[in-house]
N, C-alpha and C positions, 0 to 999 in steps of 0.2 A: 501494501499499498504506500502509496506517496503523499505525505504531508506537508503542510504548510502552514504556519501559523500567521494566519489575516483574517481580516473581519469577516465575519459570516455571512455579511446580507451582502459581500462582492459579487460578481459574476465570475466564473470558474472557467476558464483556458486552457483546454486539453490541443494537443500537437498529434495529430496523426500524421506519421510520417509512414509514406507507402512505395515501392515499387513491384515489377511484376516481372516475368520471363527472362530470368537473368541468365537462362541456360548456360551454365554455370563457366561465364566469362568471367575470367578471374583477371586475365591479362587484360589490358584495353585494348576493345577490339577493333580498333582503326578505321573509326567511327566519328564522322562528322555532323554535329546539328545544326540547325540554321536559327541564326538570329539576328535582329535588327537591332546595328548599333550604329548610331549617329546618321539614322536612315538608309544604310544599304543593308542587304542582308548578306550577316558573314558567317562562316563553316566555323567550328570550333573542334578540338578535340574531346569528344563526351567516352565515358564507361570504363568499366574495370572494379574489380570490388574491393579494393585500398582505394580509392577514389569514391566510390561508393559510398565506404564504410567513415571517412575523414566528413562527409557530407552528411548525415545521420549524426554523428557526433557534435558538428556543430550547432543545429535545431537542438539535440536531444538538451546543450547546455543553454539554450535558451528560453526551454523552459521544461521544467521536471515535471509537470503534466501531462508525458508523453505514449502513445505508444508506437511501435514498427510495426509493417505487417509487409506480407508478399502474397500476390496473389497469384500464386501458380508458376509450375514448372520454371522451379528454381534450380532445377535438374532436368539432365535428359535432355538429347540433342546437342550436347557440351561438347569445344573442346578440347585436343589433343589431354591439355594439361589436367582436364579434371575425367573425362572421360576412361582413360587409361586406367584409371585407381576406382572406376563406380562410382563417381563422384563424391566419395571420402572426399575430397579433398574444397570442395564448394560448401557442405556441411559444416567442413572445421570455420572459413572462413566466414561463415555468416553465422555461424557461433559466436564468433570474434564480435562479429557487426550488436549483439545484443539487440536481438530483433524478439519480437513476442509470438506472432502465429505465419503458417507459411497455410492457405488455403490451396492442397494440394491442385496440382492440373495434371491436364489428358499426360504429359511427359514424364511426369513421376511413377509414370505406370507402366513404363516403358518394358520396365526388364522384371515386370511379375509383383505381385502384392507380399511375399514374403523377403525380396527386396524391399522394397521400399519401408516395412517395418523396420528391415535391420538401419535404414536410416532414418529413421526416428529411434531407436531403441539403443544402435550401437553393438559394436560385436564384430564378429571375424567370422561368423559362418556362411558358408560358400551357396549362392545362390545362382551362379551364373559360369559362363564359359571362364570369367576371367578371377585371379585370386582378389579373395579381399584382401585387407588391413597389409599392402604389401610396403608403406611406409611406416604408418600408423599402427602397430600390432594395439594399441590400448582404442582401436578408435570409436569414439564417446556416442557416436549419435550425434541428436539435434539436440540443444539446448532451448531450444523454443517448442511450440506446440503445432503439429498439422492438424487442419480441423478439416473436414469432411462431411456435410451433415446429411446429402444427399448422395451416399456414398453407402448401401446396405451388403451387410454380410447374408451368407441364406440363415441366418438365425434372427433377421430382419435389425439388426444391432449395428451401429454405423460402426464403418471400420475402423475412422478416427473418432475424435468428439466434435460434436456438431456447432459447437459454439466456446466461446471463452470470455472471462469477463475480467477487466481492471479498472481498480478501484482509488480513487482520488481520496482525501480527506484535505479539506480547507479551514481553520479554525474546529468549530465543533461541526462543520457541515459533511458529509460525504455525499460521493456522488458516482455511479457505477456507469463504466461503459462496454457493452456488448456486441461481441464480434461474432458475425455469423460466416462460415466460410463454406465453403463449395466449389465442386469445377464443373464444367458443361456438361449436360446430360448425352451429347454424342459424344463422351470420352470411348466407347468399347467399339466408334465405326474409326477410331484415330491411331490406336493400338491394337499388337497383335491377339488374336484371343485369350492365348495363356496367360497377357498381362491381367486382364479384369476377369481371370475364370471365378466362377461364386459370387459376384458384384453384381450389385442391381444399382442404376445411377436413375434415380430419380427427377424429377422435375422440378427445376429447379424456384421458380416465383413460388409454389406449391409448398417448397417444403422451407421453402425462407418463413412465410408466410404463417405456417402452422410452430414458428417458434415464437412468433411474436407476443402472444400471449406469457408463455413461461418466463420469458427473460423482463418481460413489464412485470412480472409478480415477483420475481428476484430485485426489482428496485431500480432496473436500469434507467438512466436519466436518457442516454443517446444510442442510437443504434446501430451497426456499419456492418453493413453486407460486402463482405472479400468472396467474390469470384472469379475463378478464372474461364470467362468467357468477354466477349467484346465485343466494341463495334470499329465502325472507322466513319470520322470527319472529314469535311473538306479545307478547315483553316486551320487555323494553325494552336501549338498545341495547350497555347492560354486561352483559346477564344469560347467564352463561355456561353455564346449563342450555340456553342454547338451545327454549324451550318451542315444541311447535308448528312446529318447523323445516319449510318443506316448498319446494320450488321443483327447478328441473332441475340445480341444483348437489350433491342429493343422492345423485342416484346414482353421479355423477361418484366422491362422496369415497367409497362405499361398494366403487369398484371400483381407487378410488387405491392404489399402492405407499405402505407403512407407512415407506418412507426417506425419505418429506418429514415434515417438521414441523411445519410451518406452510402456511395454503391463503389468498391473501390474495386474497379475488372482490370481484365488482362487479356492473354491470347492472342489480338489481333498486331503486336507489337506495333500499335499506333498510340501517340502519347495525344489525352485532349483531359480537359478541366474545364465540362458542363455543368451550367444550371439547368438542368433537365425540363425545371418550371417553366420556361422560356418555349419550349417545344410541346408538352403536356401541363398545362396548369392544374390539373388535380394531381398530380405528383411531384411532391417536388423533389424532389433530389439533388446532392449533389453527387455528377456521374466523375468519375475519375480513371486514367490510369498513367504509365510513367513509360510506355514504348517498350524499350528491350534494352538486355542486356548493361543493362546498372547505368544508361546513357542519359537518365530522368529521376529527378524523386520528388515523388508529388507528397506536398507540403499541405495540411489540410488545418484548418485552424475551427475549432470548437469552441463557443462561448454560452455558457451552459447557467442556470437561475439555480443556485443551491434551492432555493425557496419552493417553486415549482415543478424545479428537475425536468427539464426542458430544455432545448437546446433554443437558443432565442438569436443566435446568428452564427452563421458558416460561409467558408471562404474555401476557396483551395486553387493552388500556384505549382505547376509543374517547375525546377528550379532546375537547369541544364550542371549536370555533375562533371565540368572541363577535366582533362585528363591530361595525357603526355603529345609533345609535335608526334607527326607522323606524316610520310607520301603519300596523296592518295593517288589512285589508278592513272590517272594524268599528268603525273610526275610532280603535283605543288604539294607544298609543305603547308599542313595544315596546322597553325598554332595556337593555343589557349589565349586569351583576350583579355589583358587587363580592367574591360570595360565590366564584365562580367563578375561576378564570385570564383573564388578558386578553394576550393577546403583544403587544399593538398592531399597526404596521402595518410591512415592510420599504421603504423609499421608494423603492430602486431600482427595484421592483415596481411601487410606487403612479406612479412617474414614467410608466412604457411603459402603464401603464395610462391615464393623462391623456395622455398624446400621441395615443392611438387615441380615447380619449373627444372628443380635439378634430377631428381630423381626420374623425371619423362623423358632424359636423355636416354640412359640407359634401353628404356621402354621402347622408344624411336628405332633402335637399332636391332631389335628382335627380329630375328628372319622369319619371313614369312612363307615361304614359297622357294622355288626356283623356275625361273622361266626359261625358253629357249633362243630368245634375242629379246632384243628391244622392244615394246610398242610403245608406238608415238598415235601423237592427234593426226600428222597427216592424212588430208583427204584426199580420197579417190574422187574422179568427175562426176559419181552421185552424191559426193559430200558427206559419205560413210568416211570412218575411219576405222582403223584397225582397235584402237585402245574403245576409241566412243560403242563400236560393238562389244567390244569384251564386257565392258560393263553393263550393259542393257543386257547381255546373256548373265553376269552375276546378278543383276535383279531379279530376271525372271526365274532363273534359277530357285533364287533365296524363294520365292514367291507362289510358287507351282503348285506345290504339294495342297493336300484338301486345308488341312489345318493352317495354313498360312495365305490360302485367298485362291487357290486351283486357278492361278492367272496362265491366258493364253498366252501371251507376248508382253512386253516391255518395252519402253521407248524410254529415250535418257538424252535431254536437252545439249548441246555444244557447251554451252558457255560454263554450266557447272564440271569441266574436265578442265581442270586448271592446269597440269603438266603432261611431258612424256614418264616412261617409267625406261626409264637409261640403264641398261646392266653390259657388261665388258661382252666382245664378241665373240661366238661362241655360247652362250650362255651361263647364267650366273643367280643367284640370289637377288629375292628382293625385300625389302625389309617393311616395317609397317609405318614408317615415318615414311617412303615414298610412296608408298597408296594414299597416305593420309595428305600427303600436297598433292594428289592429284586430285580427290573428295573431299575438300577441307570445310564443305559449310556445314557439317552438322546435320543435313536433308536425314529425312526417314522414308522409309518405302510406304508408297502407298498403293492400291487395289483397289480400282473403280470400275464400275460394272456400267460397259456402254454398249448402245444398240449397233448391229450393222451399221445404217444410219451414220450415227455417230462417228465411227471408226472411217466412214469414207471420207465425211466431211473434217473432220481432224486432219488427217491426210491430203486432201485438196488444198486445206489450208496454209500448209505447207508451199504453194506454189502458187497462192496467189498472184507474188509481186515476182517477176520471172526474173528478173534484174537481182533482187535480193532473196534468192530463199531461202527459208528458214527448215531449216533438214532436222528431224530427229534422227537419233540414233536407232536404229529396230534392232531387236534381237532376232535370236534363233525364230522361228514360228512365224515372222511376217516374212513377206515377199510381196512386192507390186510391182508394177511398171509405169515410169511416167512419158508422154507426149508432151512435148511443150509446145504444139503446131495447134493442138486445141484451144477452145478458149477455157476460160476461169469456171474452172466446177468440174470441166470433164478430163482434166490432162489425168486424173491417177486411174491406170486400168489393171484388170486382171489380179486383183490383191489377193493371197494366197492366206490365211491362217492355217499352221498346224498342216500344211499342205493341201487343203482343201481350199477350195473358190468361197470368200468374203458372202453372209449370209446376213443382206441387208437386215431381214425381218429378228435375228438373231441374237442374244443377249449374249457379249464375252466379256470377260476380264481381265483388266487390262496394268498392268504396272508401271508406273511414273514415280519419283521423286516426290516429296511433299515442297515443293517450290514449283512444282506444274504441274501438280494435285490445286493449285490455290488461283489456279489460270496464267503461272509465271510466262514469260517470254510473249503474252498473247495468248497463247493457247487457251484459247476459255471457255476451250469446250469440256475441257477436264473439270473445269469449274464448277460444271450443270449437272456432272454424273453422279450417281451414290456411290458410297465408300465401300466395300467387303471387308477390306484389314486393313492392317499396315502394323508400322512400328517402328520396324530394323532399320537401324543407322544404316545410309549406301555403304560408306568403308566399310561396315564390319562385313556385310554379304560381300563387297569384291573382297575381304580379305579371306573369308571361308573358300570364295573361290578360288584362288588363286592356291590356297592351303591344300584343296582337295583333287589337284591338277598339277601333279610337277611337271616341269617340262612345257607349261604353255606357252602357246604361239598367238600370235596377235590374230584374233576374229575375222572370219571373210566378210570382205566389202562387197559382196556381189548380190544381197537383197534390197537393192534398190536398181531398175535397171531403166538408163536410161535412152529411151526411144529414138 
């Protein structure tokens, strides 16, 4: 309990500090965010655990009446420094930040419920193919609580507590702030079935609304919903008018009990701080999200009347967490700005990052398999490459079984292949670090169900602009011809799936990475198709594929025939 000896008739001001979708980005992610400085839009570097921790400590010192929350995807789909060690480094770094609650997201389930429980409770029991506790032999688990109000086990109990309460005392007045945490109902469609086996994900709004009377009966003065679901706006990260707000969070808000004062959201990796009553006057919530990777910290302030025990005023803003300079893809150095707050680094978090950075070097050099020759991104006349097609083969192989999605074929975007695999002439070994350089984004595999007509439309979309076609790498199991002389929409012909002609009326299961699944690279067709399964990291699928096939060669580049 926090306590201050102040007159009892004064308002009690509580700060809530929030972030989401950290995804284990312990090191600065080499990302910039834009801020208007002296009338000009300026890019500044942002993100990274030590910098985020310092920002949190800054605001904690300003107000001892505070709570720190995460809206999910703290772990899962993480960079090498965390992924190599089963995300233990991220849990340890966040422990040092001193947060209170994490509402679990879909990626927390990527490695299954037993491993997620280990993240919370600690210990070194093995539930995955990687060895736990490689660095810290006494992995403590989280010193903060996981919340999951709408995730039920077979016995109808919640997997983690549904809510948490923080109590603050000012003079002889006591106020309580309640935090309800949950993930999106659609989680089973975003992770592999084994990851959520035996769990039921219930409706978000109905679950939250049912808890309001219970929490009010316990005397809470303010209610915060921390949910791993979100939206997209067309304005900036602090545009309170929420211009063009869309996404799956909207129907949840419109059904949500007005007993809630704030909704801290995530999942879409967008930053916003919205006054939702401007959109729906009957729902006067603050709606916030801090983007991704610790690039923003949301600072929410509640002014609570200790007599009526109600929120009298509430505000929210997203604060940029400036980090260190880097050179962007255009070769331009992005530097911090003295015109914006700079909080520095929290050194105990930085030590954790450094320790695991050092330990990861040995893992990077671990041999995965043996190749017969180098495998490169060099394009064939059809736009295929031996490496791109091989990655597609790996992704299809990973999802072909019934329990992984029963995929018919896979497609891979060229922009996701970031390096060649170069080895000595005559063949040689390949290590995990080399594979990670090829696929560094931490994308997960997704299987979507598409009609034959949708597949045809998708393939045609690649060749709408003949001057700059966007050719996806096809896996084994997909072949077709392209006649550039034909009009748009009729250029892809003789499509073969599993050596059989494409049936426009039949449903096919198609594998892609999560970037494409969300409509990336302009392939909106994927976004319109329902999800069958998913969850495995793309680099893990590639690693397994290489490991299981000694002497692997580049994949054939004859799957697309240009007429």
